[in-house]
BAFI-944718 format. One line per 10 residues: number of its first residue (from 1); their letters; for each residue x, y, z of C-alpha. Coordinates in steps of 0.5 Angstrom, whole numbers, plus 2048, in hexadecimal, padded with zeros to 3 digits. Layout:
N
NUM = a = X Y Z  ... $
This chain:
189
1 = lmiidimcnk = 891 904 8C9  892 90A 8CD  899 909 8CE  899 90A 8C5  895 910 8C6  899 914 8CB  89F 912 8C7  89D 916 8C1  89A 91C 8C5  8A1 91C 8C8 $
11 = imraacaavy = 8A5 91C 8C1  8A1 91F 8BD  8A1 925 8C2  8A9 924 8C2  8A8 925 8BA  8A5 92B 8BB  8A9 92E 8C0  8AF 92B 8BB  8AC 930 8B6  8AB 936 8B9 $
21 = vltaavgcqk = 8B2 935 8BC  8B5 934 8B4  8B0 93B 8B2  8B2 93F 8B7  8BA 93D 8B7  8B9 93F 8AF  8B6 945 8B0  8BA 948 8B5  8C0 946 8B0  8BE 94B 8AA $
31 = nvtddpvcve = 8C2 951 8A8  8BE 957 8A9  8C2 95C 8A5  8C1 957 89F  8BA 958 89F  8B8 95D 899  8B2 95F 89E  8B7 961 8A4  8BD 965 8A1  8B9 96D 8A0 $
41 = kvklqvsvpf = 8BC 970 89A  8BC 977 89A  8BE 97D 895  8C5 982 894  8C4 988 890  8CB 98A 88D  8CC 991 88B  8D2 993 887  8D5 99A 886  8DB 99A 882 $
51 = vqsktvtevd = 8E1 99D 886  8E4 9A2 881  8EC 9A2 87F  8F0 9A8 880  8EE 9A9 879  8EA 9A9 875  8EA 9AD 86E  8E6 9A7 869  8DF 9A5 86B  8E0 99E 86A $
61 = datvldyqal = 8E4 99D 86F  8DE 99C 873  8DA 999 86F  8D6 992 872  8D3 98D 86E  8D1 987 873  8D2 986 87A  8D3 980 87D  8D2 97E 884  8D5 978 888 $
71 = lfnedgiled = 8D2 977 88F  8D7 972 893  8D5 96F 89A  8DB 96F 8A0  8DD 969 89D  8DF 96B 897  8DA 968 894  8D6 96B 88D  8CD 96C 891  8CC 971 88A $
81 = fvhetiddiv = 8CE 974 883  8CB 979 87F  8CC 97C 879  8C9 983 876  8CA 988 872  8C7 98E 877  8C9 98E 87F  8C3 98C 882  8C6 986 885  8C2 982 88A $
91 = lectigkktv = 8C4 97B 88D  8C1 976 891  8C5 973 896  8C5 971 89D  8C6 974 8A3  8CE 975 8A7  8D4 977 8A4  8D4 978 89D  8DA 97A 898  8D8 97E 891 $
101 = vvlvnapvys = 8DC 980 88B  8D9 984 885  8DD 984 87F  8DC 98A 87A  8DE 987 872  8E0 981 874  8E0 97B 870  8DA 976 873  8DC 972 879  8D5 96F 87A $
111 = distfqelkn = 8D8 967 879  8DD 969 880  8D9 965 887  8DF 968 88C  8E3 96F 88D  8EA 96B 88D  8E7 96A 884  8E7 971 885  8EC 974 887  8F0 96E 882 $
121 = kmsyltdnwl = 8ED 971 87C  8F1 975 878  8EF 97D 876  8F2 97F 86F  8F5 985 86D  8F1 983 866  8EB 984 86A  8EC 98A 86B  8EC 98F 865  8E8 997 865 $
131 = gefvmegmta = 8E0 996 867  8E2 98F 86A  8E6 990 870  8E5 98A 875  8E4 98C 87C  8E2 989 883  8E1 98A 88A  8E0 985 88F  8DD 987 897  8DB 982 89C $
141 = vevssapltk = 8D4 983 89F  8D0 97F 8A4  8CA 97E 8A2  8C5 97F 8A7  8BE 97C 8A7  8BB 981 8A4  8B6 980 89E  8BB 985 89B  8C3 986 89D  8C7 98C 898 $
151 = veipvyrkva = 8CE 98C 897  8D2 992 893  8D8 98F 890  8DC 994 88C  8DF 992 885  8E7 993 883  8E9 992 87C  8EF 98C 87C  8F3 990 877  8F6 997 876 $
161 = kvelqslnvr = 8F6 99B 870  8FB 99F 86F  8FB 9A5 86B  902 9A7 867  901 9B0 867  907 9B2 866  90E 9B0 863  914 9B4 864  919 9B3 85E  920 9B5 861 $
171 = fnmpqyvsmp = 925 9B2 85C  92C 9B6 85E  931 9B4 858  930 9B8 852  92F 9B3 84D  929 9B1 850  925 9B8 851  922 9B8 84B  920 9B2 84A  918 9AF 84B $
181 = ftvssvyli = 916 9AB 850  910 9A6 851  90E 9A2 856  90B 99C 854  90A 999 85A  90B 99A 862  90D 994 867  90C 995 86E  90F 992 874 $
């Protein structure tokens, strides 16, 4: 009877030790980056100054209707997206190297998840007209563990506006000199 009691104690100790070892092994395999408590999020404040073209003849050339800010990590994965009608843009992200893209007056691109998908998007001339020129800016930034990092991203128009200020008509042949000349369209090459 005493031998059975000693063997049960040894078996119980071995079983308890096995449970402790298995628990420790499972705990060591846990990926710390998947734990939301362990991922530090910081704020990135983006300011967007408009860079004027060489000649701005219309007030509407610099009109801003809305902003989109897209923040990508160094692997090109989208970390945050903000669509605002004011230029107070604050993004949240983890620390590290980031690429921030700002789009102004552009179609909303909330359906993308990588930088490559954004690069594959098309910008059409029909998206641009006086008062709604599409503008873009991009910069790389190192986001630190400070509570707030600030970055300035100038934006530039994607299309150019051409203004035809004068047209000289000099017909050399006498039969054409007195004829009226009307410009119906102009093609740029």
